[in-house]
C-alpha positions in Angstrom: 6.5 13.9 -50.6 3.0 14.8 -49.1 0.0 15.5 -51.8 -0.6 19.3 -51.1 -4.5 18.0 -50.6 -3.2 16.9 -47.1 -2.1 18.1 -44.0 -0.5 17.4 -40.7 -2.6 17.7 -37.4 -0.1 17.5 -35.1 -0.7 13.2 -35.3 -1.1 12.4 -38.9 -1.5 13.8 -42.2 -5.3 14.3 -43.4 -7.5 15.1 -46.3 -8.1 18.8 -46.9 -11.6 19.0 -48.1 -13.0 20.9 -51.0 -13.9 24.0 -49.4 -11.3 23.6 -46.8 -8.0 25.9 -47.0 -6.0 24.7 -43.6 -2.4 25.1 -42.4 -0.7 22.9 -39.8 2.8 23.6 -39.0 4.7 22.8 -35.8 7.2 25.8 -34.0 9.5 24.1 -31.3 7.4 21.1 -30.8 4.0 23.4 -30.3 1.1 22.5 -33.0 -0.1 26.1 -34.5 -3.4 25.8 -36.9 -4.3 28.7 -39.0 -6.9 28.9 -41.7 -4.2 30.1 -44.0 -0.3 30.5 -45.0 0.2 33.7 -44.2 -1.7 33.3 -40.7 0.5 30.1 -39.8 3.8 31.8 -40.9 2.5 35.2 -38.9 2.0 32.7 -35.3 5.8 31.6 -36.4 7.2 35.1 -36.4 6.0 36.5 -33.2 6.4 33.0 -31.6 9.9 33.3 -32.4 10.1 37.2 -31.9 8.9 36.4 -28.6 11.4 34.0 -27.4 13.8 35.6 -28.7 13.1 38.3 -26.4 12.9 36.2 -23.7 16.3 34.7 -24.5 17.6 38.3 -24.4 16.3 39.4 -21.3 17.1 36.0 -19.8 21.1 36.9 -20.9 20.8 40.3 -19.4 19.8 38.9 -16.3 22.5 37.2 -16.0 20.7 34.5 -16.8 17.8 34.7 -14.6 14.3 34.6 -15.6 10.9 36.0 -14.1 12.9 38.5 -12.0 11.2 41.1 -11.3 7.3 39.3 -10.9 9.2 36.5 -9.0 10.6 38.1 -6.3 7.8 40.7 -5.9 7.4 39.6 -2.3 10.6 39.4 -0.9 11.1 43.1 -2.5 8.2 44.0 -0.5 8.8 42.1 3.0 12.9 43.4 2.9 11.4 46.6 4.4 10.6 43.9 7.7 12.2 44.1 11.0 13.2 40.8 10.6 14.0 39.0 7.5 15.0 34.7 7.3 16.6 33.3 4.2 16.1 30.0 3.7 18.4 28.1 1.8 17.6 24.1 0.8 20.8 23.0 -1.2 23.7 19.8 -1.4 27.2 20.3 -0.5 27.5 23.1 -3.1 25.1 25.0 -0.8 27.2 24.0 2.1 29.8 25.9 0.8 32.2 22.7 0.0 35.3 23.0 -1.2 35.4 26.7 0.2 39.1 27.5 1.8 36.5 27.9 4.9 33.1 27.1 4.1 31.7 29.9 7.0 33.4 33.1 5.4 34.3 32.0 2.0 31.1 29.6 1.1 28.9 31.5 -1.6 25.9 31.6 1.7 28.3 32.6 3.4 28.9 35.5 1.8 25.6 36.0 0.3 24.9 35.9 4.7 27.8 38.7 4.8 26.4 40.9 2.6 22.8 41.1 3.9 23.6 41.4 7.0 25.7 44.3 6.1 22.5 45.9 5.1 19.8 44.5 7.1 21.5 44.0 9.7 23.0 41.2 11.8 19.6 38.6 13.0 22.3 35.4 13.8 23.5 32.7 11.8 20.0 30.6 11.6 18.4 27.0 11.6 21.2 24.6 12.6 20.2 20.8 11.7 20.7 18.0 13.3 23.8 16.5 11.0 26.4 19.1 11.6 28.9 18.0 13.8 28.3 21.3 16.2 25.4 18.7 18.2 26.7 16.4 20.6 24.8 14.0 22.1 24.9 11.6 25.0 23.1 8.6 25.8 20.1 6.9 23.9 19.1 9.1 20.8 17.3 7.7 17.5 17.5 8.6 14.4 14.0 9.7 13.0 14.4 9.9 9.1 10.7 10.7 8.3 10.9 14.0 10.2 13.2 17.1 9.8 15.5 18.5 6.5 17.2 15.7 5.6 15.7 13.5 7.5 17.8 15.0 10.3 15.5 14.6 13.4 16.5 13.0 17.0 14.3 11.6 19.4 14.7 10.2 22.8 13.2 9.5 26.5 14.2 9.1 29.7 16.8 10.4 32.7 20.5 10.8 31.4 20.2 11.7 27.3 21.4 14.7 26.4 22.2 17.0 23.7 24.7 20.0 23.8 25.9 22.2 21.0 27.5 25.7 21.6 26.0 28.4 19.2 26.6 32.3 19.1 24.0 34.5 19.6 21.4 36.3 23.0 18.2 34.0 22.0 17.7 30.4 20.6 14.8 28.7 18.9 14.5 24.5 19.9 12.6 23.3 16.9 10.9 20.1 17.8 8.0 18.1 16.7 4.6 17.2 18.3 3.8 13.8 18.6 0.9 11.8 20.8 4.3 10.4 23.0 6.0 13.5 23.7 6.7 15.3 26.5 8.2 17.7 29.0 11.4 18.8 28.2 14.3 21.0 29.6 16.7 23.2 28.0 19.5 25.1 29.6 21.7 28.0 28.9 25.1 27.6 30.5 24.3 28.2 34.1 21.2 29.9 33.6 18.0 28.1 35.6 16.4 25.2 33.2 13.6 26.1 30.9 10.6 23.3 30.8 8.5 23.1 27.2 5.9 21.4 26.3 5.2 20.5 22.6 1.2 21.4 22.8 0.1 20.3 19.1 0.3 16.8 17.3 2.1 16.7 13.8 3.2 19.7 13.8 6.6 21.3 14.3 7.2 24.1 16.6 10.0 26.4 17.6 10.2 27.2 21.6 12.8 30.1 22.3 15.2 30.7 24.9 16.9 33.4 26.2 20.6 33.8 27.2 22.3 36.4 29.3 24.3 38.6 26.7 25.2 37.9 23.2 28.5 36.0 22.6 28.7 32.2 22.6 26.8 30.0 24.8 26.2 26.2 25.2 22.1 25.2 25.1 21.6 21.5 26.2 18.4 19.7 25.9 17.4 17.1 28.2 15.1 14.5 27.2 12.0 13.9 29.6 11.5 11.4 31.8 8.1 10.3 30.6 7.1 11.1 27.1 9.0 11.7 23.6 11.4 14.7 22.4 11.5 14.7 18.6 14.2 16.8 18.0 14.6 18.7 15.2 17.5 21.9 15.2 18.0 24.8 16.8 18.4 28.4 15.4 20.8 31.1 16.4 19.8 34.5 16.9 20.6 38.0 17.6 17.6 40.4 18.7 14.8 39.9 17.3 15.4 42.4 14.5 18.0 41.8 11.3 18.7 39.4 8.9 19.3 36.1 9.5 20.4 33.4 6.6 19.2 29.7 7.5 21.2 27.3 5.7 19.7 24.1 5.6 22.2 22.3 3.3 23.9 18.5 3.1 26.5 17.3 1.7 24.9 14.5 -0.9 21.6 16.2 -0.5 19.1 15.5 -2.9 15.8 17.5 -3.6 14.2 14.5 -1.7 15.6 14.8 1.2 13.4 18.6 2.1 10.4 17.1 0.1 8.8 14.0 1.9 6.0 14.0 4.3 7.2 16.6 7.5 10.8 16.8 6.2 9.3 19.6 5.1 7.4 21.2 8.1 10.3 22.6 9.8 9.8 25.5 6.5 6.6 26.9 8.5 8.0 28.1 11.6 11.4 29.7 10.2 8.6 32.4 7.7 10.6 32.4 5.5 11.5 35.9 3.5 13.0 34.2 0.3 13.7 30.9 -0.3 16.1 29.1 -2.7 16.3 26.2 -3.6 19.5 24.6 -5.0 19.1 21.2 -5.9 20.6 19.9 -9.2 24.2 18.5 -9.0 23.2 15.5 -6.4 19.9 15.0 -8.6 21.4 14.2 -12.0 24.3 12.3 -10.8 21.5 9.6 -9.2 19.4 10.3 -11.8 16.5 11.2 -10.3 12.8 10.3 -12.7 12.7 13.7 -14.1 8.6 13.6 -12.8 9.5 12.6 -9.4 12.1 15.6 -9.2 9.5 17.6 -9.9 6.7 16.4 -7.7 9.7 16.9 -4.9 10.2 20.4 -6.2 6.7 21.3 -6.4 5.9 20.2 -3.0 9.0 22.5 -1.4 7.3 25.6 -3.5 4.1 24.9 -2.5 5.1 24.9 1.3 7.4 28.0 1.0 5.2 30.0 -1.0 2.8 31.6 1.0 5.4 32.9 3.2 7.6 34.8 0.3 9.4 34.5 -2.9 11.1 31.4 -4.4 14.5 31.5 -6.2 14.9 28.3 -8.3 19.2 27.6 -9.0 20.1 25.1 -11.4 23.8 24.5 -10.1 27.3 24.2 -12.3 27.4 21.7 -14.7 29.2 18.2 -13.6 32.0 16.9 -15.3 30.0 13.9 -15.6 28.0 12.5 -18.1 24.1 10.9 -17.0 21.2 9.4 -19.5 19.4 12.2 -18.1 21.2 15.7 -19.3 21.9 17.6 -16.6 20.0 20.4 -18.5 16.9 18.2 -18.5 16.7 18.8 -14.7 17.1 22.8 -15.3 14.4 23.3 -17.4 12.1 21.1 -15.5 13.0 24.8 -12.6 12.1 26.9 -15.3 9.0 25.2 -16.0 8.4 25.2 -12.1 9.1 28.7 -12.4 6.5 29.4 -14.9 3.8 27.7 -13.1 4.5 29.3 -9.9 5.5 32.5 -10.4 9.1 31.6 -9.0 12.7 34.0 -9.6 14.9 31.6 -12.0 18.7 31.3 -12.2 20.6 29.6 -14.1 24.3 29.1 -12.5 24.9 26.1 -15.7 24.6 28.9 -18.3 26.1 31.3 -16.7 29.7 29.4 -16.6 28.4 28.3 -20.3 29.9 24.6 -19.3 31.9 22.7 -16.9 35.2 22.7 -19.2 34.9 26.8 -19.4 34.1 27.3 -16.0 37.5 25.1 -15.0 39.5 26.8 -17.3 38.4 29.8 -15.6 39.1 28.9 -12.2 35.4 28.3 -10.7 35.8 24.6 -10.5 37.5 22.5 -7.8 36.7 19.0 -9.1 34.1 17.6 -11.4 31.5 19.2 -9.2 32.2 22.0 -6.5 33.5 25.6 -7.2 36.5 27.6 -5.4 36.5 30.2 -3.6 35.9 31.8 -7.0 33.2 30.5 -8.2 31.2 30.5 -4.6 32.3 34.0 -5.0 30.2 34.1 -8.4 27.5 32.6 -7.3 27.2 35.1 -4.4 27.7 37.7 -7.1 24.7 36.1 -9.5 22.8 35.9 -6.7 23.2 38.9 -5.0 22.9 40.9 -8.4 19.2 39.7 -8.6 17.8 39.8 -4.9 19.7 43.2 -3.9 19.0 45.0 -7.8 15.1 44.1 -8.1 
């Protein structure tokens, strides 16, 4: 029992002076100082009402937070002739466990809907870890560059990279380096185009065209002298419409994008909307929360000058970690408040793993079924189309 002539200052009990009339109370971990009991209680009531209103709006918005403010740039930019949507994520974003990732994964469903509204601008960016690419000769992985550390570099005769994609023009993403050389790009049987990166330590994209819209094979040949540092290829249709660049990787964690020049490929994409969806693997590997936050900040700071950012907390895994998965979600909410980003919780939308699984939304301990992918697409589209 504490004497009536003492008050708690958040650290220790303090003596109340003869002329003092002070009360210190704790509201949800926050210290509230007031000159009288009535004032303190009024502050708590106000905080409670604000939290209640915020929670009601959160649920009404389909478990979205700061949607109107966070997606303002996207709403304005959606009138542009060319829209770029960038998806950064893990195997869920890659479409894992969907019957057909290219048509039934949640990103594929988002792309289909957006392109039905804004026009088909092409399939967008392909990083080099995708199976579409074929390498001949000696190509060396350089994990410090490119999304998910996917950069490969080569020099000398006989070193080629080929990929077959749909479109009528293609952006070749490369990194400028001090030992860069002139490489060639050939589309089908057309004349090869010579390209020399111009800027040191900057990610560049160089466009090559095809004779028509369709399926084409692009062959990139390393320079005889100097090196080419290849990051990926974007498949485009025309110069208008919507491109959804799905830069996801199975097993990916947020650090696979954040470090050094790994995130620089974001700049030439110039995304009107960036969707950041990393939680399940960072939770599974128990990334320290401070590290998780700092890595997410690096991506937010790189992407925010170009458009809006939607942070997504993924569905609950059926695993138990020392750091709860919900803590990663709370970190994203902190960042949404700090950087004025939009936020969506698939975790809360599906309540928990047991509920989601009973509804047929889960295919295994971490990945959605077709039904789950469809509901995630619906949850995202609700916000990016209705705001």
